[in-house]
C-alpha positions in Angstrom: 98.5 187.7 122.2 96.7 185.7 125.3 92.9 185.5 125.8 92.9 187.5 128.7 92.7 190.9 127.0 89.5 189.4 124.9 88.2 188.2 127.8 88.1 191.4 129.5 86.8 193.4 126.6 84.1 190.8 126.5 83.1 191.0 130.6 83.5 195.4 130.1 81.3 195.2 127.2 78.8 192.5 128.8 78.9 194.8 132.4 77.7 197.7 130.4 75.2 196.0 128.6 73.4 194.4 131.7 74.9 195.9 134.7 73.4 199.6 135.0 74.1 200.7 138.9 71.5 201.6 140.7 69.6 202.0 144.2 67.0 200.8 146.5 64.3 203.1 145.0 65.6 203.7 141.5 62.9 203.6 138.6 63.3 200.7 136.0 65.3 201.4 132.8 63.8 201.3 129.7 65.3 198.3 129.1 64.3 197.1 131.8 60.4 198.3 131.7 60.7 196.5 127.9 62.0 193.5 129.5 58.9 193.3 131.9 56.4 194.2 129.7 57.7 191.2 127.3 57.7 188.6 130.1 54.1 190.0 131.2 53.2 189.5 128.0 54.5 186.0 127.8 52.7 185.2 131.4 49.7 186.4 130.0 49.8 184.2 126.9 50.9 181.2 128.7 48.8 181.0 131.8 46.2 183.1 134.0 48.6 181.2 136.9 52.2 180.2 137.3 52.2 176.4 138.8 54.9 176.1 140.8 54.8 172.3 142.0 51.8 172.3 145.0 51.3 175.4 145.4 50.4 178.3 142.7 51.2 181.8 142.3 48.2 183.7 141.6 48.5 186.4 138.4 46.3 189.5 138.0 45.4 190.7 134.7 48.3 192.7 134.1 51.0 190.0 135.4 51.6 191.6 138.7 51.8 189.1 141.5 49.3 189.8 144.6 51.6 191.4 147.2 51.3 190.2 150.8 52.6 191.5 154.1 56.1 192.3 154.7 58.3 189.6 156.4 58.2 190.4 159.6 61.3 190.6 162.2 61.0 188.5 165.3 63.8 189.6 167.3 64.9 192.8 168.3 68.4 193.8 167.2 70.9 196.1 169.1 73.4 198.5 167.1 76.0 198.0 169.1 75.7 193.6 169.4 76.8 191.7 166.7 76.4 192.6 163.0 74.6 195.7 164.7 71.9 197.2 162.8 71.4 198.5 159.1 73.4 201.9 159.0 71.3 204.8 157.6 71.0 204.6 153.9 73.5 201.7 153.9 70.9 199.4 151.9 71.7 198.8 148.5 69.9 196.7 145.9 72.4 195.6 143.1 71.2 195.3 139.6 71.5 191.8 139.1 68.6 189.6 138.2 68.6 185.9 137.5 66.0 184.2 136.0 64.5 181.5 138.1 64.5 177.3 136.0 60.8 177.3 137.0 60.4 180.5 135.5 58.6 183.6 137.6 59.9 186.7 139.8 63.6 186.6 139.0 66.5 186.6 141.7 68.3 189.1 143.3 71.1 190.5 145.9 71.1 193.7 148.4 73.7 194.7 150.3 73.3 196.4 153.7 75.8 197.9 155.6 75.8 198.2 159.2 76.0 200.5 162.5 79.0 198.1 163.4 81.0 197.7 160.3 80.0 194.8 158.9 78.4 194.3 155.2 75.5 191.8 154.8 73.9 190.1 152.0 70.2 189.5 151.1 69.1 187.3 148.3 65.9 186.5 147.4 63.5 186.9 144.4 62.1 190.3 143.1 59.0 191.8 142.0 58.2 195.6 141.1 61.7 196.6 142.2 61.1 195.0 146.2 63.8 192.0 147.5 61.1 189.4 149.1 59.9 186.0 149.5 56.6 184.1 147.6 54.2 182.3 149.9 54.8 179.1 148.8 55.8 175.4 149.6 54.3 176.4 153.2 55.8 179.6 153.3 53.4 182.4 154.9 50.8 179.2 154.4 51.0 179.2 150.6 48.7 182.6 150.0 50.7 182.7 146.6 51.6 186.1 147.5 55.0 188.1 146.9 56.2 189.2 150.8 58.7 192.2 150.5 61.8 192.4 152.9 61.9 195.8 154.6 65.2 197.6 153.3 66.0 198.3 157.1 66.6 194.4 158.0 69.2 192.1 158.2 69.2 189.2 156.5 68.9 187.0 159.6 66.6 189.6 161.4 64.1 189.3 158.2 64.3 185.7 157.5 63.0 185.1 161.7 66.4 183.5 162.4 65.9 180.0 160.7 69.0 178.4 160.4 69.7 178.1 156.4 69.4 181.1 154.7 71.4 183.5 152.0 73.0 185.1 154.6 76.5 186.5 154.6 78.2 188.9 156.8 81.9 190.2 156.9 83.6 193.3 158.0 83.7 195.8 155.6 86.3 195.4 152.7 86.5 191.4 152.8 85.9 189.8 149.8 83.5 186.6 150.1 83.1 183.6 148.0 79.7 181.9 149.1 77.0 179.1 148.8 73.5 178.1 150.2 72.4 174.5 149.5 69.0 173.8 149.4 67.5 177.2 149.6 63.7 177.3 149.5 63.0 178.2 146.0 60.9 181.0 146.7 63.6 182.9 148.5 62.6 182.1 152.0 65.7 180.1 153.8 65.3 176.4 153.6 64.2 174.1 156.6 66.5 171.3 156.2 63.6 169.0 155.6 65.1 165.6 153.9 61.7 164.8 151.7 61.5 168.3 149.8 61.9 167.4 146.3 64.8 168.7 144.4 62.6 170.8 142.1 61.3 172.6 145.0 65.2 173.5 146.2 68.0 175.7 145.0 71.5 176.3 144.9 72.5 179.8 145.2 76.1 180.9 144.6 77.2 184.5 145.2 80.0 186.5 145.8 81.1 190.2 146.6 85.0 190.3 145.4 85.9 193.7 145.6 86.7 196.7 142.7 89.4 194.8 141.0 87.3 192.1 140.1 86.2 192.2 136.7 84.3 188.9 136.0 84.3 185.2 137.2 84.3 181.7 134.7 82.3 178.8 135.6 81.2 174.9 135.0 77.5 174.5 134.5 76.6 171.3 132.6 79.4 170.5 131.5 80.2 173.9 130.0 82.7 176.3 130.9 81.1 180.1 130.7 82.2 183.9 131.9 79.7 186.5 133.5 80.7 190.2 134.2 80.3 191.6 137.6 78.7 194.6 139.0 81.7 197.2 138.9 83.0 198.7 142.4 81.6 195.5 144.3 82.3 192.5 142.3 79.2 190.9 142.9 77.6 188.3 141.2 74.8 186.0 141.7 74.1 182.2 140.2 71.0 180.0 140.9 70.0 176.2 140.0 67.9 173.4 140.8 69.9 170.2 142.8 71.1 167.5 140.6 71.1 165.3 143.9 69.6 165.0 147.1 71.8 166.7 149.9 71.5 168.3 153.3 70.6 171.7 153.3 73.4 173.9 154.4 76.1 177.0 153.7 79.8 177.5 153.0 82.1 180.9 152.4 85.7 182.0 151.6 87.4 185.1 152.8 90.0 187.2 151.7 91.0 190.7 150.5 89.7 192.3 147.7 92.3 191.3 145.1 92.9 187.7 146.8 90.1 185.0 147.1 89.9 181.8 146.5 86.7 180.4 144.1 84.8 177.6 145.2 81.8 175.2 144.0 81.5 176.0 140.3 83.3 179.1 140.0 86.8 178.3 138.0 88.6 181.3 138.3 88.5 185.0 139.1 89.9 187.6 136.5 91.2 190.8 137.9 92.8 193.9 136.8 95.6 194.4 139.4 98.3 196.9 138.7 97.4 197.6 134.9 97.6 193.9 134.3 95.1 190.7 133.8 95.5 188.1 135.5 93.2 185.1 137.2 92.9 183.4 140.6 91.6 179.7 141.0 90.2 177.4 143.6 93.0 176.4 146.4 95.2 173.5 145.4 97.0 171.1 147.6 100.8 171.6 147.0 101.2 168.6 145.4 98.7 169.6 142.7 98.8 171.6 140.1 96.8 174.8 138.8 95.6 174.7 135.5 94.7 179.0 135.4 97.4 180.2 132.4 98.1 183.7 133.6 97.8 183.9 137.3 97.8 186.7 139.6 100.6 187.1 142.2 100.5 185.8 145.3 99.9 188.0 148.2 102.9 188.1 150.8 101.7 187.9 154.2 104.0 191.2 156.1 106.1 189.8 158.7 105.3 190.8 162.5 107.4 193.7 163.4 106.2 193.7 166.7 106.3 191.3 169.6 103.2 190.6 171.8 102.1 192.5 174.2 101.2 191.4 177.5 98.8 193.9 179.9 99.1 191.2 182.7 95.2 192.4 183.9 94.0 190.6 186.9 91.7 188.3 186.1 89.3 187.5 188.5 87.6 183.6 188.7 85.4 181.6 190.1 84.5 178.1 190.0 81.4 176.6 190.9 81.1 173.1 191.7 77.8 170.9 191.9 77.9 167.0 193.3 81.5 167.2 193.8 82.5 167.9 190.0 83.6 171.6 188.7 80.8 172.4 186.5 81.2 176.2 185.2 83.5 179.0 185.9 83.2 182.9 185.8 85.6 184.6 184.5 85.4 188.6 184.8 88.0 191.6 183.9 87.7 195.5 183.3 88.6 196.2 179.7 91.9 198.2 178.8 90.5 199.1 175.6 87.2 199.9 173.8 85.5 198.3 171.0 83.3 200.3 168.6 82.8 198.0 165.8 83.1 194.6 164.7 86.6 195.1 163.5 87.9 194.6 167.3 86.8 192.2 169.8 87.9 190.5 173.0 88.3 187.2 173.0 88.8 183.8 175.7 90.8 180.6 175.4 91.0 177.7 177.3 94.2 176.0 177.2 95.6 172.5 178.5 99.8 171.6 179.6 99.0 168.9 177.0 96.5 167.3 174.7 93.9 165.7 176.2 93.1 162.0 174.7 90.1 159.9 176.1 89.5 156.4 175.1 85.6 155.3 174.6 84.9 152.1 173.1 83.3 152.3 169.7 82.3 149.4 167.1 84.7 147.2 169.7 88.0 148.7 169.8 89.4 151.5 171.9 89.9 154.6 170.4 91.6 158.0 171.6 89.5 161.2 171.2 91.6 164.3 171.0 90.4 167.1 172.5 91.5 170.8 172.2 90.5 173.8 174.3 87.8 176.4 174.0 87.7 179.9 173.2 84.6 182.6 172.4 84.4 186.0 171.1 82.8 188.6 172.5 80.7 190.1 169.6 79.3 193.8 171.2 80.6 197.1 171.6 82.7 197.6 175.1 83.6 200.6 177.3 87.0 201.3 178.3 87.0 200.1 182.3 83.7 198.1 181.4 84.0 194.9 183.4 83.3 191.7 180.9 82.2 188.7 182.4 81.6 184.9 181.3 80.3 182.2 182.3 82.4 179.5 180.8 80.3 175.5 181.2 82.4 172.7 182.1 86.3 174.4 182.2 88.0 171.1 182.7 86.2 169.1 180.0 83.5 166.7 180.2 85.8 163.5 178.8 89.4 164.5 179.7 89.4 164.9 183.4 92.0 167.5 183.1 93.0 169.2 186.8 94.9 172.4 185.4 93.7 174.8 183.1 95.2 178.1 181.7 92.2 180.8 180.9 93.7 183.6 178.4 91.9 186.7 177.2 93.0 188.8 174.6 92.1 191.8 172.7 92.3 192.1 168.6 92.2 195.5 166.9 91.7 194.2 163.8 90.0 191.0 162.6 89.8 188.3 164.9 91.3 185.7 163.8 92.9 187.1 160.8 95.5 189.6 161.4 97.7 188.9 158.5 94.6 189.8 156.1 93.4 192.5 157.4 96.7 194.6 159.2 95.0 197.9 157.9 93.2 197.7 161.2 95.5 199.2 163.9 95.4 197.7 167.4 97.0 194.5 166.9 96.8 191.2 168.7 97.2 192.3 172.6 97.4 189.6 175.7 94.9 191.0 178.5 95.7 188.8 180.9 96.2 185.1 181.8 95.2 182.9 185.0 95.8 179.3 185.9 93.4 177.7 187.4 93.6 174.0 189.5 90.8 171.7 190.6 90.2 172.1 194.4 91.1 169.7 196.2 88.6 167.2 197.7 86.5 168.1 193.9 87.4 166.7 190.9 86.7 167.8 187.3 83.1 167.0 185.7 
């Protein structure tokens, strides 16, 4: 008898009790109404104002936070560029509700499917069935109101393009484990300021693990706990006050729906694969030992059965010189394939005959600094036969003094950079064309 069957029973039972799936417009359940009523009664008895350090959220007699203006997007999105636009009916508020350590509206998660085949995650505070931000800690001029995020706004759009936010977009069908450090406690993105008190920050841990995932095991305050996931999407959400001051930032781990490495406080993910229970733990070095008692089978990468196709499409290149140095190059070609979503893309790379190791004087020592090539992915839809143009600054390298480089353009019909994991998207890896550039006589690299 192993612990996994009992773990599955606990996860399924908890899931049925706590995670009744609903959409953005669904009315609160009876249990949720009762819970809200109890919460409002406690709020009314304890105080008429919930004080969050220097800022306060004024509560009405009913315990409802005043509603302010919606979070306003400050950039125009394009359905054919980047993540695209939210697809009609593609926004779904998940039933996750996580209490904030200091009280007030709980935290919640929304997933947004886009016109370019990606799934984005939004996380914020929730009030009256709406996801949004609180007007505290300098956000919305400390007006103490709740500011909803429109259901048709992408995370980076709704959060006004600030650097650190609870944003993660990935190709539809990709499993994601992510964390955001130093999130603003009111739901707004972190400012990155070093003088923000720990009590004003939140560490957010969340994920979309796919339909085969049943639950997660995580460590908090030295204790190990298990938590069920939202059925169908395998979503979870954890919120904590940071224990030490550190720079705000975000990180993520990607994989297939039945294989993604946990990170942060997550120590194991429980799956049901092929009718059997198993777990996956964090990635370990070859010389380390995993402590997972019932590990899931290792995902075998499919062997490449076809050779890389080279189309030998002509590349038009033009050097740009200034003050005797090459400062940029323009690269242009006609697209042999159309790009209709984020599942396909063109990219270029700069390759050099040998590694570049310029020497610099650092702390009195001569140190070799190795520099690799550069690359860029075109993140937009493309018509077949359309001319694609890149303006590449400093192609020969600032410190390297390269005199010869090779420009290579490729097309990937699956996920760019991970064809082994996303082989279900047809098309494959294709070399569009290459061009070798030599610095012209009399013009030295910058």
